[in-house]
C-alpha positions as CSV (number, residue, x, y, z in Angstrom):
1,X,-34.7,-28.3,19.0
2,X,-35.4,-24.9,21.0
3,X,-35.2,-25.3,24.7
4,X,-34.1,-22.0,25.6
5,X,-37.1,-19.2,26.5
6,X,-35.5,-16.3,24.5
7,X,-35.3,-18.6,21.4
8,X,-32.1,-20.1,19.2
9,X,-29.6,-17.8,17.0
10,X,-27.9,-19.7,14.2
11,X,-24.8,-18.4,12.8
12,X,-22.9,-18.9,9.8
13,X,-19.8,-18.3,7.3
14,X,-19.8,-17.9,3.5
15,X,-16.8,-17.1,1.1
16,X,-13.5,-16.9,1.4
17,X,-12.3,-17.7,5.0
18,X,-10.7,-14.8,6.5
19,X,-8.9,-13.8,9.8
20,X,-11.7,-12.5,12.3
21,X,-14.4,-15.0,11.3
22,X,-13.6,-16.6,14.4
23,X,-13.4,-14.1,17.2
24,X,-17.2,-12.4,15.4
25,X,-18.4,-16.0,16.2
26,X,-17.3,-16.1,19.8
27,X,-18.4,-12.8,20.4
28,X,-21.8,-13.8,19.6
29,X,-21.7,-16.8,21.5
30,X,-20.7,-15.9,24.4
31,X,-23.2,-12.8,24.4
32,X,-26.1,-14.5,23.5
33,X,-26.0,-17.5,25.8
34,X,-25.4,-15.4,28.6
35,X,-28.3,-13.6,27.8
36,X,-30.1,-16.9,27.8
37,X,-30.1,-17.3,23.9
38,X,-28.9,-20.9,22.4
39,X,-26.4,-20.9,19.7
40,X,-26.4,-22.8,16.4
41,X,-23.5,-22.8,14.0
42,X,-24.3,-23.9,11.0
43,X,-21.4,-25.6,9.3
44,X,-20.3,-25.0,5.6
45,X,-21.9,-22.0,4.8
46,X,-25.3,-22.1,3.7
47,X,-24.4,-25.4,2.3
48,X,-25.2,-26.3,6.0
49,X,-28.6,-25.2,5.2
50,X,-29.2,-27.3,2.4
51,X,-28.5,-30.6,2.5
52,X,-30.1,-31.1,6.1
53,X,-31.9,-34.6,7.0
54,X,-35.0,-33.4,8.5
55,X,-35.5,-36.2,11.1
56,X,-34.4,-36.4,14.4
57,X,-32.7,-39.7,14.4
58,X,-30.7,-38.7,11.7
59,X,-26.9,-37.7,11.9
60,X,-26.7,-33.7,11.0
61,X,-23.3,-33.4,12.8
62,X,-21.7,-32.4,9.5
63,X,-24.3,-29.5,9.3
64,X,-24.3,-27.4,12.6
65,X,-23.0,-27.9,16.0
66,X,-24.6,-26.5,19.4
67,X,-21.7,-23.7,20.5
68,X,-20.7,-23.3,24.1
69,X,-18.0,-20.6,25.9
70,X,-15.7,-23.7,26.0
71,X,-16.3,-24.2,21.9
72,X,-15.6,-20.7,21.1
73,X,-13.1,-19.8,23.8
74,X,-10.6,-22.5,22.2
75,X,-11.0,-20.7,18.4
76,X,-11.8,-17.2,19.2
77,X,-7.8,-15.9,18.7
78,X,-7.4,-18.3,15.6
79,X,-7.9,-17.6,11.8
80,X,-10.2,-19.0,9.5
81,X,-14.0,-20.5,10.3
82,X,-13.9,-23.4,12.8
83,X,-17.4,-23.6,11.4
84,X,-15.7,-23.9,7.9
85,X,-17.2,-22.2,4.7
86,X,-18.2,-23.0,1.0
87,X,-19.4,-20.5,-1.7
88,X,-22.9,-22.3,-1.8
89,X,-26.0,-20.1,-2.8
90,X,-28.6,-22.4,-2.6
91,X,-30.9,-20.6,-4.9
92,X,-28.8,-21.8,-7.8
93,X,-27.6,-25.5,-6.9
94,X,-26.5,-27.5,-10.1
95,X,-28.3,-31.0,-10.6
96,X,-25.0,-32.6,-10.0
97,X,-24.7,-31.1,-6.3
98,X,-28.1,-31.8,-5.1
99,X,-28.4,-33.9,-1.5
100,X,-29.7,-37.8,-2.4
101,X,-32.5,-37.3,-0.8
102,X,-33.2,-34.3,-2.6
103,X,-32.7,-35.3,-6.3
104,X,-35.5,-37.1,-7.0
105,X,-37.5,-33.5,-5.8
106,X,-35.2,-31.5,-7.8
107,X,-35.1,-31.7,-11.3
108,X,-33.9,-28.8,-13.3
109,X,-30.4,-28.4,-14.6
110,X,-29.9,-25.6,-11.9
111,X,-32.9,-25.6,-8.7
112,X,-33.8,-23.0,-6.2
113,X,-33.4,-24.5,-3.0
114,X,-34.9,-21.9,-0.8
115,X,-38.4,-23.6,0.1
116,X,-35.7,-26.5,1.6
117,X,-33.4,-24.6,3.6
118,X,-36.9,-22.7,5.3
119,X,-37.8,-25.8,6.4
120,X,-34.5,-26.7,7.5
121,X,-34.5,-23.6,9.3
122,X,-38.0,-24.6,11.0
123,X,-36.5,-27.8,11.7
124,X,-33.9,-26.1,13.7
125,X,-35.9,-23.8,15.5
126,X,-34.1,-21.1,14.6
127,X,-35.5,-18.3,15.8
128,X,-32.6,-15.6,14.6
129,X,-30.0,-16.0,11.7
130,X,-26.2,-14.3,11.3
131,X,-24.8,-14.9,8.3
132,X,-21.1,-13.4,8.1
133,X,-19.9,-13.2,4.7
134,X,-19.4,-10.7,1.9
135,X,-21.9,-9.2,-1.1
136,X,-22.3,-12.8,-2.5
137,X,-23.3,-14.7,1.0
138,X,-25.1,-12.0,2.4
139,X,-26.8,-11.5,-0.7
140,X,-28.3,-14.9,0.1
141,X,-28.9,-13.4,3.4
142,X,-31.4,-10.4,1.9
143,X,-33.0,-13.5,0.4
144,X,-33.9,-15.3,3.4
145,X,-34.9,-11.8,5.3
146,X,-37.6,-11.4,1.8
147,X,-38.6,-14.8,2.7
148,X,-39.4,-13.9,6.2
149,X,-36.2,-15.0,8.2
150,X,-34.9,-13.3,10.8
151,X,-31.6,-11.7,9.3
152,X,-29.1,-9.7,11.3
153,X,-25.8,-9.8,8.9
154,X,-22.1,-9.2,9.5
155,X,-19.6,-8.0,6.5
156,X,-16.5,-10.1,5.8
157,X,-14.4,-10.4,2.9
158,X,-10.6,-9.0,2.6
159,X,-11.3,-7.1,-0.4
160,X,-13.7,-4.4,1.7
161,X,-16.3,-4.3,-0.7
162,X,-19.7,-4.3,1.0
163,X,-21.7,-1.7,0.4
164,X,-22.7,0.4,3.5
165,X,-19.9,-0.2,5.3
166,X,-16.0,1.7,6.0
167,X,-14.7,-2.0,7.0
168,X,-15.2,-5.6,6.2
169,X,-13.7,-8.3,8.6
170,X,-10.2,-9.8,7.3
171,X,-9.2,-6.1,5.6
172,X,-6.9,-5.1,7.6
173,X,-5.2,-8.4,8.3
174,X,-5.1,-8.6,4.8
175,X,-3.4,-5.4,4.1
176,X,-0.9,-5.8,6.9
177,X,0.3,-9.2,5.2
178,X,0.2,-7.9,2.0
179,X,2.9,-5.0,3.4
180,X,4.8,-7.4,5.3
181,X,5.5,-10.0,2.4
182,X,5.8,-6.7,-0.1
183,X,8.8,-5.8,2.2
184,X,9.9,-9.1,2.5
185,X,10.3,-9.6,-1.5
186,X,12.0,-6.3,-1.8
187,X,15.1,-7.7,-0.9
188,X,15.0,-10.4,-3.8
189,X,14.0,-7.3,-6.0
190,X,17.1,-5.3,-5.0
191,X,19.6,-8.2,-4.8
192,X,18.8,-8.9,-8.4
193,X,17.8,-5.6,-9.9
194,X,14.3,-6.4,-10.9
195,X,10.8,-5.2,-11.1
196,X,8.7,-7.3,-8.9
197,X,5.0,-8.1,-9.6
198,X,2.7,-9.0,-6.7
199,X,-1.0,-10.2,-7.5
200,X,-3.3,-9.6,-4.7
201,X,-7.2,-10.3,-4.5
202,X,-9.7,-7.8,-5.4
203,X,-12.1,-9.0,-8.5
204,X,-13.8,-5.9,-8.5
205,X,-12.7,-3.6,-6.0
206,X,-9.1,-2.3,-5.9
207,X,-8.7,-1.7,-2.3
208,X,-6.2,-4.2,-1.6
209,X,-3.7,-2.9,-3.8
210,X,-4.8,0.6,-3.2
211,X,-3.7,0.6,0.5
212,X,-0.5,-1.0,0.7
213,X,0.7,1.0,-2.1
214,X,-0.3,4.1,-0.1
215,X,1.0,2.9,3.0
216,X,5.1,2.6,0.7
217,X,4.5,-1.2,-0.1
218,X,4.7,-0.9,-3.6
219,X,5.5,2.3,-6.1
220,X,2.8,1.6,-8.2
221,X,-0.3,-0.4,-8.2
222,X,-3.4,-1.5,-11.0
223,X,-6.8,-2.0,-10.0
224,X,-9.8,-3.3,-11.8
225,X,-11.7,0.5,-11.7
226,X,-9.3,1.5,-14.4
227,X,-7.7,-0.2,-17.5
228,X,-4.5,0.8,-17.5
229,X,-1.8,1.4,-20.3
230,X,1.1,-1.4,-20.0
231,X,3.7,1.3,-21.9
232,X,2.8,3.7,-19.2
233,X,3.3,1.2,-16.6
234,X,6.2,0.3,-17.7
235,X,8.1,3.6,-18.4
236,X,6.9,4.6,-14.8
237,X,8.6,0.9,-13.3
238,X,11.4,1.7,-15.1
239,X,11.9,5.7,-14.1
240,X,11.4,4.0,-9.9
241,X,14.1,1.5,-10.9
242,X,16.4,3.8,-12.1
243,X,15.7,6.7,-9.3
244,X,16.3,3.8,-6.7
245,X,19.9,2.9,-5.2
246,X,18.7,-0.3,-4.7
247,X,17.7,-0.7,-8.9
248,X,14.0,-2.3,-8.7
249,X,10.2,-1.0,-8.1
250,X,7.2,-3.0,-7.1
251,X,3.7,-3.2,-8.7
252,X,0.8,-4.5,-6.8
253,X,-1.6,-5.8,-9.4
254,X,-5.3,-6.5,-8.2
255,X,-6.3,-10.2,-9.8
256,X,-9.2,-7.8,-11.8
257,X,-7.2,-5.9,-13.4
258,X,-7.4,-5.3,-16.8
259,X,-5.1,-4.2,-19.7
260,X,-6.5,-1.2,-21.8
261,X,-8.7,-2.6,-24.1
262,X,-8.6,-6.0,-22.6
263,X,-10.8,-7.6,-19.9
264,X,-10.2,-9.8,-16.9
265,X,-8.2,-12.9,-17.1
266,X,-9.3,-16.4,-15.8
267,X,-7.7,-19.6,-14.8
268,X,-10.4,-21.5,-16.6
269,X,-14.4,-21.1,-17.9
270,X,-16.2,-22.9,-14.9
271,X,-18.1,-20.9,-12.5
272,X,-19.2,-21.4,-8.6
273,X,-22.5,-20.7,-7.5
274,X,-22.5,-17.3,-7.4
275,X,-21.9,-17.3,-11.4
276,X,-18.3,-16.3,-10.9
277,X,-15.0,-17.7,-12.9
278,X,-11.7,-18.3,-11.4
279,X,-9.7,-15.1,-11.5
280,X,-6.0,-15.4,-11.8
281,X,-2.7,-15.3,-14.3
282,X,-3.0,-11.2,-15.2
283,X,0.0,-11.3,-12.9
284,X,1.7,-13.8,-14.8
285,X,0.8,-11.3,-18.3
286,X,2.1,-8.5,-16.8
287,X,5.3,-9.5,-15.6
288,X,6.1,-11.1,-19.2
289,X,5.1,-8.0,-20.6
290,X,7.1,-5.7,-18.5
291,X,10.3,-8.0,-19.2
292,X,10.0,-7.4,-22.8
293,X,9.1,-4.1,-22.9
294,X,12.4,-3.1,-20.9
295,X,14.8,-2.9,-23.0
296,X,13.4,0.2,-25.1
297,X,13.7,2.3,-21.1
298,X,17.4,0.0,-20.3
299,X,19.8,0.8,-23.6
300,X,18.8,-2.2,-24.9
301,X,19.1,-4.5,-22.3
302,X,15.7,-6.3,-20.9
303,X,15.2,-6.3,-17.3
304,X,14.2,-9.1,-15.4
305,X,11.0,-9.2,-13.1
306,X,10.3,-11.3,-9.5
307,X,6.7,-12.4,-10.3
308,X,5.0,-13.8,-7.1
309,X,0.9,-14.2,-6.5
310,X,0.6,-13.5,-2.7
311,X,-2.7,-15.1,-2.8
312,X,-3.3,-17.5,0.3
313,X,-0.6,-15.8,2.2
314,X,-2.3,-12.7,3.2
315,X,-5.7,-14.4,4.2
316,X,-4.1,-17.0,6.4
317,X,-3.1,-17.0,9.9
318,X,-4.0,-14.9,13.1
319,X,-5.9,-12.0,13.2
320,X,-4.2,-8.6,13.9
321,X,-5.3,-6.3,16.4
322,X,-8.1,-4.6,14.1
323,X,-9.1,-8.0,13.2
324,X,-10.0,-9.1,16.7
325,X,-11.4,-5.8,18.0
326,X,-13.7,-5.0,15.1
327,X,-15.6,-8.8,14.9
328,X,-15.8,-8.5,18.8
329,X,-17.6,-5.2,18.4
330,X,-19.7,-6.3,15.5
331,X,-20.5,-9.6,16.8
332,X,-21.7,-7.4,20.0
333,X,-23.8,-4.9,17.8
334,X,-25.2,-8.0,16.2
335,X,-26.7,-9.1,19.7
336,X,-27.8,-5.4,21.0
337,X,-30.0,-5.5,18.2
338,X,-31.7,-9.4,18.7
339,X,-32.2,-8.4,21.9
340,X,-34.5,-5.0,20.6
341,X,-36.0,-7.4,18.8
342,X,-34.8,-5.3,15.3
343,X,-33.4,-7.8,12.4
344,X,-33.7,-7.2,8.3
345,X,-30.1,-5.1,9.8
346,X,-26.1,-5.0,8.4
347,X,-23.7,-4.1,11.5
348,X,-21.2,-1.6,10.0
349,X,-18.5,1.2,10.4
350,X,-19.1,4.4,9.4
351,X,-16.3,7.3,10.0
352,X,-15.1,5.4,12.9
353,X,-18.1,4.7,14.5
354,X,-20.2,1.7,14.6
355,X,-24.1,1.4,13.3
356,X,-26.5,-0.6,11.6
357,X,-28.1,0.1,8.4
358,X,-31.0,-2.1,6.3
359,X,-29.2,-5.4,5.1
360,X,-31.0,-4.6,1.6
361,X,-27.7,-2.4,1.2
362,X,-25.9,-5.1,-0.4
363,X,-28.1,-5.6,-3.5
364,X,-28.3,-2.2,-3.9
365,X,-24.9,-1.2,-6.0
366,X,-20.8,-2.2,-6.1
367,X,-18.7,-0.4,-3.3
368,X,-15.3,0.5,-5.6
369,X,-12.8,2.4,-5.4
370,X,-13.5,6.0,-6.3
371,X,-11.1,6.6,-9.1
372,X,-11.6,10.3,-9.8
373,X,-11.0,11.0,-5.7
374,X,-8.5,8.7,-5.3
375,X,-6.2,7.4,-8.2
376,X,-4.0,8.9,-10.3
377,X,-4.8,7.5,-13.9
378,X,-1.6,9.0,-15.3
379,X,0.8,8.1,-12.5
380,X,-0.7,4.6,-11.6
381,X,-0.7,4.8,-8.4
382,X,-3.6,6.4,-4.7
383,X,-3.6,9.9,-4.8
384,X,-2.0,12.0,-1.8
385,X,-4.0,14.7,-1.0
386,X,-6.1,15.8,2.0
387,X,-6.6,13.5,4.5
388,X,-8.6,15.2,7.1
389,X,-11.7,14.2,8.2
390,X,-11.6,11.1,6.2
391,X,-12.1,7.1,7.1
392,X,-9.5,5.2,9.3
393,X,-8.4,3.0,5.7
394,X,-8.7,7.0,4.0
395,X,-10.9,5.6,0.6
396,X,-13.1,3.1,2.0
397,X,-15.8,4.9,2.8
398,X,-19.4,4.4,1.3
399,X,-21.8,7.4,1.2
400,X,-25.4,6.2,1.7
């Protein structure tokens, strides 16, 4: 399919959607086409490379599209991803999700379709592939690199937990929306003199709860990295409420937070292709327990709670300023590498400067909050100490 002298670049977005994906696609496409490359947008993340029918006459429009400046300019200022996304892991495709044309060839309950992905990449004539995603999406990008594909990866996740970079696309907008929503819900909590419990995303890392709390959106936060004592949380929140002229207090709860002696809370036992069960419900449990235990700190009278999952409200809509600028820079960084014929890299922000590092950092370790340095485990809130020479978002550095 290649008609350009310099070659063909594929780009895909996987995992959860966040504001900033379309600006990244736009940056890659405009720069690449002007440099003489053809750009192909892969639809639905890695799923778009799984079920291509390798026949020039077949209709594969649901799997990819040729990108032009006109196409990306229309979407470049909007949120979400116009290429669509999925949580498909081609190395672990369940039999009931096999494309019809592959059902006779692959008969296991779980199948590795990497050989088909590689053939489909050859069919499309891709010389380079730019996956944009979190650690799950990019972990398969590492697999592709190990199989010989020229990969240049861009980190995206509002949890900001891709290792090796201080910043992932989507994080700033998530923090901005969390602060805005918390401030809006204060009027309800204050009017009724209640405790406000807000559950936010964050499976293994608590950055999305920590940063808004540090910014003043909440009095306390509980995060996946530290199992909290519910009695201590009640005590602290009731203290906050009693010392607030409006008689309310706010706690931000990471979806992966755990009670002392407990485990993560899931909505059901089904898993996605990367083995993750769907989280959700810890905010409900904390809210119920708080209400039961408040009487001890309120002369025998229970205090009601306002319980709200912020969920998709923090990942929908248009990107903020940072998630408009950083994706543009990341896209151009990716093209810089390709023009230099460099691959197997992850573009990153380190200490306020753009850079790139080996892509296999993604599978080498997890990135989480440094509890000892940034979280007060007694006060259940971020530590306010020296900010000198810390990154823009204070606690997001991941030294390599």
